[in-house]
C-alpha positions as CSV (number, residue, x, y, z in Angstrom):
1,X,83.3,-142.2,99.2
2,X,80.4,-143.6,98.8
3,X,76.6,-144.3,100.2
4,X,76.1,-147.6,101.3
5,X,73.4,-148.6,98.7
6,X,71.5,-151.1,101.0
7,X,69.9,-148.5,103.0
8,X,66.3,-147.6,103.6
9,X,65.9,-144.6,105.5
10,X,62.2,-143.8,107.6
11,X,60.9,-140.8,108.5
12,X,60.2,-141.1,112.5
13,X,60.2,-137.5,114.0
14,X,62.4,-135.9,115.2
15,X,65.0,-137.8,113.3
16,X,65.3,-140.2,110.5
17,X,65.9,-144.2,110.8
18,X,68.4,-144.9,108.3
19,X,68.4,-149.1,108.2
20,X,70.9,-151.1,106.5
21,X,68.7,-154.1,104.9
22,X,71.3,-156.2,104.0
23,X,72.8,-156.0,107.3
24,X,70.2,-155.9,109.7
25,X,71.7,-152.8,111.3
26,X,69.4,-149.3,112.3
27,X,70.7,-146.3,113.2
28,X,68.5,-142.7,114.2
29,X,69.7,-139.8,112.9
30,X,69.2,-136.4,114.5
31,X,69.0,-133.2,112.6
32,X,72.5,-132.7,112.3
33,X,73.9,-136.4,111.1
34,X,70.2,-135.9,108.8
35,X,71.5,-132.8,107.3
36,X,75.0,-134.2,106.8
37,X,73.8,-137.0,105.1
38,X,71.8,-135.1,103.5
39,X,74.7,-133.1,101.8
40,X,76.8,-136.2,101.2
41,X,74.5,-137.9,99.1
42,X,74.0,-135.1,97.1
43,X,77.9,-134.9,97.1
44,X,80.4,-137.7,98.6
45,X,83.4,-136.0,97.7
46,X,82.3,-133.3,100.3
47,X,83.3,-136.0,103.1
48,X,86.1,-134.8,105.5
49,X,88.2,-137.2,108.0
50,X,88.2,-134.1,110.4
51,X,84.6,-134.2,111.1
52,X,83.1,-136.3,113.5
53,X,80.1,-136.8,111.9
54,X,81.5,-138.0,108.4
55,X,83.6,-140.4,110.8
56,X,80.9,-142.1,112.7
57,X,78.7,-142.2,109.3
58,X,81.6,-144.2,107.6
59,X,81.8,-146.6,110.9
60,X,78.1,-147.2,110.6
61,X,78.8,-148.5,107.4
62,X,76.5,-145.9,106.2
63,X,79.2,-144.4,104.2
64,X,81.3,-147.1,102.3
65,X,85.0,-146.4,101.0
66,X,84.5,-148.8,97.8
67,X,81.7,-148.6,95.8
68,X,79.6,-151.7,96.4
69,X,78.0,-153.6,93.7
70,X,74.1,-154.2,93.9
71,X,72.5,-157.3,92.0
72,X,70.5,-157.1,88.9
73,X,66.9,-157.0,89.9
74,X,64.3,-156.9,87.4
75,X,61.0,-155.3,89.7
76,X,60.9,-152.4,91.8
77,X,63.0,-151.2,94.9
78,X,59.9,-152.8,97.3
79,X,60.6,-156.0,96.4
80,X,64.6,-155.9,96.5
81,X,64.5,-154.4,99.8
82,X,62.1,-157.1,100.5
83,X,63.9,-159.7,99.1
84,X,67.3,-159.3,100.4
85,X,66.1,-157.5,103.9
86,X,64.6,-161.3,104.8
87,X,68.2,-163.0,103.4
88,X,70.6,-164.4,106.2
89,X,68.5,-163.4,109.4
90,X,71.0,-162.8,112.1
91,X,71.4,-165.5,115.0
92,X,73.1,-164.7,118.4
93,X,74.6,-168.3,119.0
94,X,74.0,-171.2,115.9
95,X,73.4,-174.7,117.6
96,X,76.7,-176.6,117.4
97,X,75.0,-180.2,117.8
98,X,71.7,-181.7,118.4
99,X,71.6,-181.1,121.9
100,X,72.0,-177.5,122.2
101,X,69.6,-176.8,119.3
102,X,67.1,-179.1,121.4
103,X,67.9,-176.8,124.5
104,X,67.8,-173.2,122.3
105,X,64.3,-174.5,120.8
106,X,62.8,-175.6,124.0
107,X,63.7,-172.3,125.7
108,X,62.0,-170.5,122.7
109,X,59.3,-172.1,123.0
110,X,58.6,-172.0,126.8
111,X,59.4,-168.0,126.4
112,X,56.9,-167.6,123.6
113,X,54.3,-169.9,125.6
114,X,55.0,-167.8,128.4
115,X,52.2,-164.9,126.6
116,X,49.1,-165.5,125.7
117,X,48.4,-166.2,122.1
118,X,46.2,-163.8,120.2
119,X,42.4,-164.4,121.0
120,X,40.6,-166.0,118.5
121,X,38.5,-163.1,116.5
122,X,36.5,-165.1,114.8
123,X,32.8,-165.8,115.9
124,X,32.2,-169.1,117.5
125,X,28.5,-170.3,116.3
126,X,27.1,-172.7,118.6
127,X,27.1,-176.7,117.5
128,X,23.3,-176.5,115.9
129,X,24.1,-173.5,114.3
130,X,26.6,-175.0,112.2
131,X,26.8,-176.7,108.8
132,X,27.4,-180.6,109.0
133,X,29.4,-181.6,106.0
134,X,29.5,-185.1,104.3
135,X,32.7,-187.5,105.3
136,X,35.2,-187.3,102.5
137,X,34.6,-189.3,99.6
138,X,36.7,-192.0,98.1
139,X,39.3,-190.7,95.7
140,X,40.0,-193.0,92.8
141,X,41.9,-196.1,94.7
142,X,42.0,-193.8,97.4
143,X,45.6,-193.5,97.7
144,X,46.0,-189.3,97.6
145,X,43.5,-189.4,100.8
146,X,45.8,-191.6,102.5
147,X,49.0,-190.0,101.5
148,X,47.4,-186.6,102.7
149,X,46.4,-188.2,105.7
150,X,49.8,-190.1,106.5
151,X,51.5,-186.5,105.5
152,X,53.5,-185.1,108.6
153,X,56.5,-183.5,109.7
154,X,58.9,-185.7,111.3
155,X,62.4,-184.9,113.3
156,X,64.1,-188.0,113.8
157,X,65.9,-190.0,110.7
158,X,67.4,-193.5,110.6
159,X,69.9,-192.3,107.6
160,X,68.5,-195.3,105.6
161,X,69.5,-195.2,101.7
162,X,67.0,-194.8,99.3
163,X,66.5,-196.4,96.1
164,X,67.5,-194.1,92.9
165,X,64.0,-195.1,91.8
166,X,62.4,-193.6,94.3
167,X,64.4,-190.8,93.8
168,X,63.4,-191.0,90.2
169,X,59.7,-190.8,90.8
170,X,59.9,-187.8,93.4
171,X,61.6,-185.7,91.3
172,X,59.7,-186.9,88.0
173,X,56.4,-186.5,89.8
174,X,56.9,-183.5,91.6
175,X,59.5,-181.0,89.3
176,X,59.3,-183.3,86.2
177,X,58.0,-181.9,82.9
178,X,55.0,-184.3,82.3
179,X,55.3,-186.4,78.9
180,X,51.9,-187.5,80.0
181,X,50.7,-184.3,79.1
182,X,52.2,-183.4,76.1
183,X,49.2,-184.2,74.3
184,X,47.3,-181.2,76.4
185,X,48.7,-178.6,75.1
186,X,46.9,-176.8,72.1
187,X,47.4,-173.7,69.4
188,X,46.8,-171.3,72.2
189,X,50.4,-171.8,74.2
190,X,52.8,-169.8,73.1
191,X,55.7,-171.8,72.0
192,X,58.3,-173.2,74.6
193,X,55.8,-173.1,77.4
194,X,54.1,-175.7,76.7
195,X,55.9,-177.8,79.7
196,X,53.5,-179.1,82.4
197,X,54.3,-180.0,85.6
198,X,51.9,-181.8,88.3
199,X,51.5,-178.4,90.3
200,X,50.3,-175.3,88.9
201,X,53.0,-172.5,88.1
202,X,52.0,-168.9,87.7
203,X,52.0,-167.9,83.4
204,X,53.0,-171.0,82.9
205,X,56.8,-170.1,83.0
206,X,58.0,-173.5,85.6
207,X,59.8,-170.8,87.5
208,X,60.9,-172.8,90.4
209,X,64.1,-175.3,89.9
210,X,65.5,-177.8,92.4
211,X,68.9,-179.0,93.3
212,X,69.1,-182.3,95.1
213,X,70.9,-183.1,98.0
214,X,72.2,-187.0,98.4
215,X,73.4,-188.1,101.1
216,X,72.5,-192.0,101.3
217,X,71.0,-192.6,97.6
218,X,71.8,-196.3,96.5
219,X,74.0,-195.9,93.1
220,X,74.2,-192.2,93.5
221,X,77.4,-190.1,94.8
222,X,77.3,-188.2,97.8
223,X,76.6,-184.3,96.5
224,X,74.2,-181.6,95.2
225,X,73.2,-182.0,92.0
226,X,70.7,-180.0,89.5
227,X,67.8,-181.7,88.6
228,X,66.7,-180.9,84.5
229,X,62.8,-181.7,84.3
230,X,63.2,-181.1,79.9
231,X,65.1,-185.0,79.8
232,X,64.6,-186.1,83.4
233,X,68.3,-186.2,84.6
234,X,71.3,-184.9,87.1
235,X,74.4,-182.8,86.7
236,X,76.7,-183.1,89.8
237,X,76.9,-179.5,91.5
238,X,79.2,-179.5,94.4
239,X,80.2,-182.1,97.2
240,X,78.4,-182.4,100.3
241,X,78.4,-178.9,102.7
242,X,80.9,-178.6,105.4
243,X,80.1,-178.9,108.3
244,X,77.0,-180.5,108.5
245,X,74.0,-180.0,107.1
246,X,72.2,-178.7,110.3
247,X,74.4,-176.2,110.6
248,X,73.9,-174.8,107.3
249,X,69.9,-175.1,107.9
250,X,69.2,-172.7,111.2
251,X,71.4,-174.9,113.6
252,X,68.6,-177.6,113.4
253,X,70.8,-180.6,113.6
254,X,68.7,-183.2,113.8
255,X,68.6,-183.8,109.7
256,X,72.4,-184.1,109.5
257,X,71.4,-187.6,108.8
258,X,68.4,-187.1,106.4
259,X,69.6,-189.2,102.7
260,X,67.6,-186.9,100.5
261,X,66.9,-183.3,100.6
262,X,65.6,-180.7,97.7
263,X,66.4,-177.3,97.4
264,X,63.7,-175.5,95.7
265,X,64.5,-172.3,93.7
266,X,63.2,-169.4,92.3
267,X,64.6,-168.3,88.7
268,X,63.2,-164.6,89.4
269,X,64.8,-163.6,85.5
270,X,61.5,-165.7,83.8
271,X,59.3,-163.9,86.4
272,X,60.9,-160.8,85.2
273,X,60.3,-161.8,81.5
274,X,56.7,-161.9,81.7
275,X,55.4,-159.7,84.9
276,X,57.4,-156.3,85.3
277,X,55.6,-155.5,88.4
278,X,56.8,-156.5,91.7
279,X,54.0,-158.2,92.7
280,X,55.4,-161.6,90.9
281,X,57.3,-161.4,93.6
282,X,54.6,-163.5,95.6
283,X,54.4,-166.4,92.8
284,X,57.3,-167.3,93.5
285,X,57.2,-168.3,96.7
286,X,53.4,-169.8,96.0
287,X,54.7,-171.8,93.4
288,X,57.9,-172.8,95.9
289,X,55.1,-173.9,98.4
290,X,53.2,-176.2,95.6
291,X,56.2,-177.9,94.5
292,X,57.0,-178.6,98.0
293,X,53.5,-180.3,99.0
294,X,53.9,-182.2,95.7
295,X,57.3,-183.7,96.8
296,X,56.0,-184.3,100.5
297,X,52.9,-186.0,99.1
298,X,54.8,-188.2,96.9
299,X,57.4,-189.1,99.5
300,X,54.9,-190.2,101.5
301,X,52.9,-192.6,99.5
302,X,56.6,-194.0,99.0
303,X,56.2,-194.7,102.2
304,X,58.6,-192.1,103.4
305,X,58.3,-189.5,106.1
306,X,58.8,-185.8,105.4
307,X,60.4,-182.5,106.8
308,X,61.2,-179.3,105.4
309,X,62.2,-175.7,106.3
310,X,62.5,-171.9,105.3
311,X,65.4,-171.4,107.4
312,X,68.8,-171.3,106.4
313,X,71.9,-169.4,105.3
314,X,71.2,-167.9,101.9
315,X,74.5,-167.0,101.4
316,X,76.3,-170.2,102.1
317,X,73.3,-172.0,100.3
318,X,74.0,-169.5,97.4
319,X,77.5,-170.9,97.2
320,X,76.5,-174.4,97.6
321,X,74.1,-174.6,94.7
322,X,76.7,-172.0,92.4
323,X,74.1,-169.4,92.8
324,X,76.3,-166.8,94.1
325,X,75.0,-163.4,92.2
326,X,72.5,-164.9,90.1
327,X,69.1,-164.1,89.2
328,X,68.1,-167.9,90.5
329,X,68.3,-167.9,94.6
330,X,66.7,-170.4,97.2
331,X,63.3,-170.1,98.8
332,X,63.1,-173.6,100.7
333,X,64.0,-176.9,101.1
334,X,62.4,-179.9,101.8
335,X,63.8,-183.3,102.7
336,X,62.7,-187.0,103.4
337,X,63.9,-190.6,104.6
338,X,63.2,-193.2,106.6
339,X,61.7,-192.5,109.7
340,X,60.7,-193.6,113.4
341,X,57.5,-190.7,112.9
342,X,58.2,-188.9,116.0
343,X,57.9,-185.2,115.1
344,X,60.3,-184.3,117.9
345,X,64.4,-185.5,117.6
346,X,64.9,-187.7,120.6
347,X,67.0,-185.2,122.1
348,X,63.9,-182.9,122.1
349,X,62.0,-185.9,124.0
350,X,64.3,-186.2,126.4
351,X,64.1,-182.6,127.6
352,X,60.5,-182.6,128.2
353,X,60.8,-185.7,129.9
354,X,63.2,-183.9,132.4
355,X,61.2,-180.9,132.5
356,X,58.2,-183.4,133.3
357,X,59.8,-185.3,136.0
């Protein structure tokens, strides 16, 4: 008999809370159960099939018949608990189509709005007490300002094909190692760490990577591709997911016809290599955020609209990207394409109109 390695025990008088942070289940144990669990942790061979507590601990998945292997983790247990504990958040019912998603999301929003939002604790100064700032100045040819003003999240896409030239521009300017900056390196930069992207990276490690989801790109077969920033190239990894993409991304079926998407992953082993403390785990998310915003601004400058999400089925995405059991993990998804510019999909707009009628 073995103890489940994904347990986190919280002392909560008069008992203990045992939380299985991988399966998102928790159990409250009284003193008898706590004492027996402590005995079994010390010596699992004491397991007794005639002991009702032992059987209940086994049925609760606190004990396991076979040993469960855990992935290598280069930081402390706290960051491991956070990473695994925030994966694969359970959902009672994943929407099977866009209509189900619209109804569920609207019901959720109505439930949230039924409770007043938290008060704004920031002191509100009178207008005459505030300091007025000048209007923004022109930025070169003003293309950056234009992209910033135009960028918005859209949830209604035509599915129109994208060109391979646009894909190349998107990937090079967001994830590529910029040849134009090769002369920026000086003697202080360690060998092998001279590559520079348009976005900053903690420690210059470029710990994030990108996997392209190509659904409708001219001259590119549909599928999942790994992007290689060194030589600005793609390699095919997998076919497109089945069922629809929306099923993989939390039931958000309005993006099923999105022509292009990008899964941003983190190479934790690169971060472990340089940073021994798990605080560096934050840097993976910071870097993913930088890359996501750059991707969106480049897409906007190309005349495309964008959408992004952190809601996806981790295990399924890991399998799709061939990253199962790897130190490289998916963190975020961003997509782009031709859109009518609507923030909400047509199905949600129709539900809102029905509610107002």
